[in-house]
C-alpha positions in Angstrom: 110.8 62.4 38.9 109.9 58.7 38.9 109.3 57.1 42.3 107.9 60.3 43.8 104.4 60.3 45.4 101.8 62.3 43.5 98.7 64.1 44.6 95.4 63.6 42.8 96.0 67.0 41.1 99.4 66.1 39.6 98.2 66.2 36.0 96.2 69.4 36.6 99.4 71.1 37.7 101.2 70.0 34.6 98.5 71.2 32.3 98.7 74.6 34.1 102.4 74.7 33.3 103.6 74.4 36.9 107.3 73.9 37.6 107.4 70.6 39.6 109.9 69.8 42.3 110.7 67.0 44.7 109.3 68.1 48.1 110.0 65.5 50.8 109.4 62.6 48.4 106.3 64.3 46.7 106.2 65.8 43.3 104.7 69.2 43.9 104.3 72.5 42.1 106.8 75.2 43.3 105.3 77.9 41.1 102.9 78.4 38.1 103.5 82.0 37.1 106.0 83.6 39.5 106.4 83.3 43.3 106.0 87.1 43.5 102.7 87.2 41.6 101.3 84.2 43.6 102.4 85.7 46.9 100.8 89.0 46.1 97.6 87.3 45.0 97.3 85.8 48.5 98.1 89.0 50.3 95.7 91.1 48.3 93.0 88.8 46.9 93.0 85.0 46.9 95.2 82.0 46.0 94.6 78.3 45.7 97.0 75.7 47.0 97.1 71.9 46.5 98.1 70.6 50.0 97.0 67.1 49.4 100.4 65.8 50.3 99.7 66.6 54.0 98.8 63.6 56.1 95.7 62.8 58.1 95.6 60.6 61.2 92.4 59.8 63.1 92.2 58.7 66.7 88.8 57.1 67.5 87.3 55.3 70.5 86.1 55.7 74.0 89.5 56.9 75.2 90.5 58.9 72.1 91.0 62.0 74.3 93.3 60.3 76.7 95.6 59.1 73.9 95.4 62.4 72.0 96.3 64.3 75.2 99.2 62.0 76.0 100.9 62.3 72.6 100.3 66.1 72.1 101.6 69.1 74.1 98.5 71.3 73.9 95.4 70.4 75.9 92.9 68.6 73.7 90.5 68.4 76.7 89.9 72.1 76.1 88.5 71.5 72.7 84.8 71.2 71.9 83.5 69.6 68.7 84.2 71.9 65.8 87.3 73.4 67.3 91.0 72.9 66.3 94.3 73.7 68.0 97.9 74.0 66.9 100.0 71.4 68.8 103.0 69.1 68.5 104.1 65.5 68.9 107.3 65.2 71.0 109.9 62.6 71.6 110.7 61.6 75.2 113.7 63.9 75.2 111.5 66.9 74.3 112.4 67.4 70.6 109.8 67.6 67.9 108.4 64.6 66.1 106.2 67.0 64.2 104.0 70.1 64.6 100.3 69.3 63.9 96.8 70.5 63.9 94.3 68.7 66.2 90.6 68.8 65.3 88.0 67.5 67.7 85.2 65.9 65.6 83.4 64.3 68.6 84.2 63.1 72.1 85.5 59.9 70.6 87.0 61.2 67.4 90.1 63.4 66.9 91.4 64.3 63.4 95.1 65.2 63.1 96.6 67.0 60.1 100.3 66.3 60.0 103.3 67.2 57.8 103.6 65.3 54.5 107.1 63.9 55.0 106.3 62.9 58.6 103.0 61.2 58.3 104.1 57.5 58.5 106.5 58.4 61.3 103.8 60.2 63.2 101.4 57.4 62.8 103.9 54.8 64.1 104.9 57.2 66.9 101.3 57.5 68.2 100.5 53.8 67.6 103.6 52.7 69.5 102.5 54.4 72.8 98.8 53.6 72.5 97.7 51.8 75.7 94.1 53.2 75.7 90.8 52.0 74.3 91.4 53.9 71.1 92.2 53.2 67.5 94.8 55.0 65.5 93.9 55.2 61.8 96.2 56.2 59.0 93.7 58.1 56.8 95.8 60.1 54.4 94.7 58.1 51.3 91.1 59.1 52.0 91.7 62.8 51.7 92.7 65.4 49.2 93.2 68.9 50.7 92.9 72.3 49.1 93.7 75.6 50.8 92.0 78.8 49.7 93.9 81.7 51.2 93.6 85.5 51.1 91.1 88.3 51.9 88.8 87.1 49.1 88.9 83.5 50.1 85.5 83.6 52.0 83.7 85.2 49.0 85.3 82.7 46.6 84.5 79.5 48.5 81.0 80.7 49.6 79.9 80.5 45.9 80.5 76.7 46.1 78.9 75.8 49.4 75.7 76.1 51.3 77.7 76.0 54.5 77.7 79.4 56.1 81.3 80.3 56.2 81.0 83.3 58.4 79.9 81.0 61.2 83.3 79.2 61.0 85.6 81.3 63.1 89.4 81.1 63.2 90.6 77.7 64.3 87.1 76.2 63.9 85.8 73.7 61.3 82.6 72.0 60.3 81.6 69.0 58.2 79.7 70.4 55.3 79.7 70.2 51.6 81.4 71.8 48.6 79.6 71.4 45.2 77.4 68.9 46.9 80.4 66.8 48.0 80.7 66.0 51.7 83.9 67.4 53.1 85.5 69.0 56.1 85.9 72.8 56.0 88.4 74.3 58.4 89.6 77.9 59.0 93.2 77.6 60.1 95.8 78.5 57.4 99.6 78.7 56.9 100.0 82.0 55.1 99.1 84.7 57.7 95.9 85.5 55.8 92.3 84.5 56.2 91.2 81.4 54.4 89.9 77.8 54.5 91.2 74.3 54.1 88.8 71.8 52.5 89.3 68.0 53.0 87.5 66.0 50.3 87.7 62.6 48.6 90.6 62.4 46.1 88.2 61.5 43.3 86.5 65.0 43.7 89.7 67.0 43.9 90.1 68.0 40.2 86.4 69.1 39.8 86.5 71.2 43.0 90.0 72.7 42.2 88.6 73.9 38.8 85.4 75.2 40.4 87.4 77.2 43.0 89.5 78.8 40.2 86.4 79.7 38.3 84.7 81.1 41.4 87.7 83.3 42.3 88.3 84.5 38.7 86.6 87.8 39.4 88.9 88.5 42.3 92.1 87.6 40.4 92.7 84.2 41.9 95.9 82.4 41.2 97.0 78.8 41.6 99.9 78.9 44.0 102.9 76.7 44.6 105.2 75.8 47.4 107.4 78.9 46.7 104.7 81.4 47.6 103.6 79.1 50.5 107.1 79.4 51.9 107.5 83.2 51.5 104.0 83.7 53.0 104.6 81.5 56.0 108.0 83.0 56.6 106.6 86.6 56.7 104.0 85.3 59.2 106.8 83.7 61.3 105.3 80.3 61.1 107.6 77.3 61.7 108.4 74.7 59.1 109.4 71.2 60.1 113.0 70.5 59.1 113.8 74.2 59.4 112.7 76.0 62.6 111.8 72.7 64.3 113.1 69.2 64.4 114.1 66.4 66.8 117.0 68.6 68.2 114.7 71.6 69.1 112.2 71.9 71.9 109.1 74.1 71.9 110.6 76.7 74.3 113.6 77.2 72.0 111.3 77.6 69.0 109.1 80.3 70.6 106.3 77.8 70.8 106.1 77.5 74.6 102.5 78.8 74.4 101.3 75.5 73.0 102.8 73.5 75.9 100.2 73.0 78.7 102.3 71.7 81.6 99.3 71.7 83.9 97.2 69.2 81.9 98.8 66.1 83.4 101.2 63.5 82.0 102.2 63.7 78.3 105.1 62.4 76.2 108.1 64.6 76.7 106.8 66.4 79.7 109.7 65.5 82.1 112.2 66.7 79.6 110.4 70.0 79.1 110.3 70.7 82.8 114.0 70.7 82.8 114.3 72.5 79.4 112.2 75.5 80.4 114.5 76.2 83.4 117.4 76.7 81.1 116.6 77.7 77.5 120.0 77.8 75.8 118.9 79.2 72.4 115.9 81.0 70.9 114.5 81.6 67.5 114.6 85.2 66.3 113.9 87.0 63.1 116.3 89.1 61.1 116.5 91.6 58.3 119.5 91.6 56.0 120.9 95.1 55.8 123.8 94.3 53.5 123.8 92.8 50.0 122.8 89.2 49.9 120.1 86.7 50.6 120.4 84.4 53.7 119.4 80.8 53.1 118.7 78.0 55.6 121.8 76.5 57.0 124.0 79.6 56.7 126.1 80.4 59.7 125.4 83.5 61.9 128.1 85.4 63.6 128.0 88.0 66.5 131.2 90.0 66.9 133.0 87.8 64.5 132.3 84.6 66.5 130.0 81.8 65.4 126.7 82.2 67.3 123.9 80.3 65.4 122.4 79.4 62.1 119.7 80.5 59.7 116.6 78.3 59.6 114.8 80.0 56.8 115.6 83.0 54.7 114.7 84.8 51.5 113.1 87.9 49.9 109.9 89.2 51.5 107.6 90.4 48.7 105.4 92.3 51.1 108.2 94.2 52.9 110.6 94.5 50.0 113.5 93.3 52.2 115.5 90.1 52.6 114.4 88.5 55.8 114.8 85.2 57.7 114.8 83.4 61.0 117.8 82.0 62.9 118.7 80.5 66.2 121.0 82.5 68.6 122.0 82.0 72.2 119.1 82.9 74.5 120.8 85.9 76.0 121.6 87.4 72.6 118.3 86.6 70.8 116.7 90.0 71.1 115.4 92.4 68.4 117.8 95.1 67.3 121.1 93.2 67.7 123.6 93.5 64.9 124.7 90.2 63.4 126.5 88.9 60.4 125.6 86.0 58.1 128.1 84.1 56.2 126.9 84.1 52.6 129.1 82.3 50.1 132.3 82.9 52.0 131.7 86.5 52.9 130.0 88.2 55.9 126.9 90.2 55.3 125.4 92.6 57.8 121.9 92.0 59.3 119.9 93.0 62.3 117.6 90.9 64.5 113.9 91.6 64.3 110.7 90.4 66.1 108.6 87.6 64.6 106.2 87.8 62.9 107.3 90.2 60.2 103.8 90.6 58.9 100.4 90.6 60.6 97.2 91.0 58.6 94.6 93.6 59.6 91.6 91.9 61.1 
């Protein structure tokens, strides 16, 4: 896999026997033991993910808020220091550049976590429209990121930090320390479970990775790869760029209209969204396969024998014991309980639409 980007933990994954794959130009672990075991560890105990391939962009300066609010659809003005929000960057036509997390560090400092394969594109997108007294900083090389996910994540990480984790509520973060190393500790997550993301210097990544595995040993912690990350986020109905969302999809179609704050003032893509919300042509909906087969992304979806849409993500659900997925259907037909057929390797397989998410953790 020469030519692929590598995280600071690449050699660690190899020593652990991980199966490595090309993921958007990055050499990443897809699994260590089995996707099923890793998935169950996160749902019942705790799992550790290397997500250092994700990108970080900082917006700093007296008018950092103005720039951040112009390029994102959510309202960053509602954030106070230590809070984060799920948001998106849009093109002028209303399609997704990327879905992102916006963290407010201070009035003059916003910290954006963006998708790995989009980070350079996102940076250039923001920089190109910057007309404010603000600086856009491509900061990915300064950070490694680890995600500790699962019901035992707080107990695991608390062993390694003096930061009081119970004070970090959902979609909050703080700048604290882990093993004496300064870092950013956030509580967002991409698995449908409780957990934390820690942003640290790349030089400290291996030491902290090993310490987290040791701290979680009593709970049955497992290192987890992209395979379990995908099945976990799919059960939780979370979008993946390049699957549920891309430049051809707008937030209303993707079921993400709730992150669009039309009343906040001007932002990139606003005019297109005003028109789009008046006539939503298609919607994202979940489905369960009732016949024999596994639906994969890109497979065609039929209603009454006619082509109606396509699968965005699909596969087995370890938690539900069913084959599930998400697909786009015409807006007037994207309702739970509708019988559909999915074209799998040249044959039609029966399925039924279902609400998203498929799984919600008990709080």
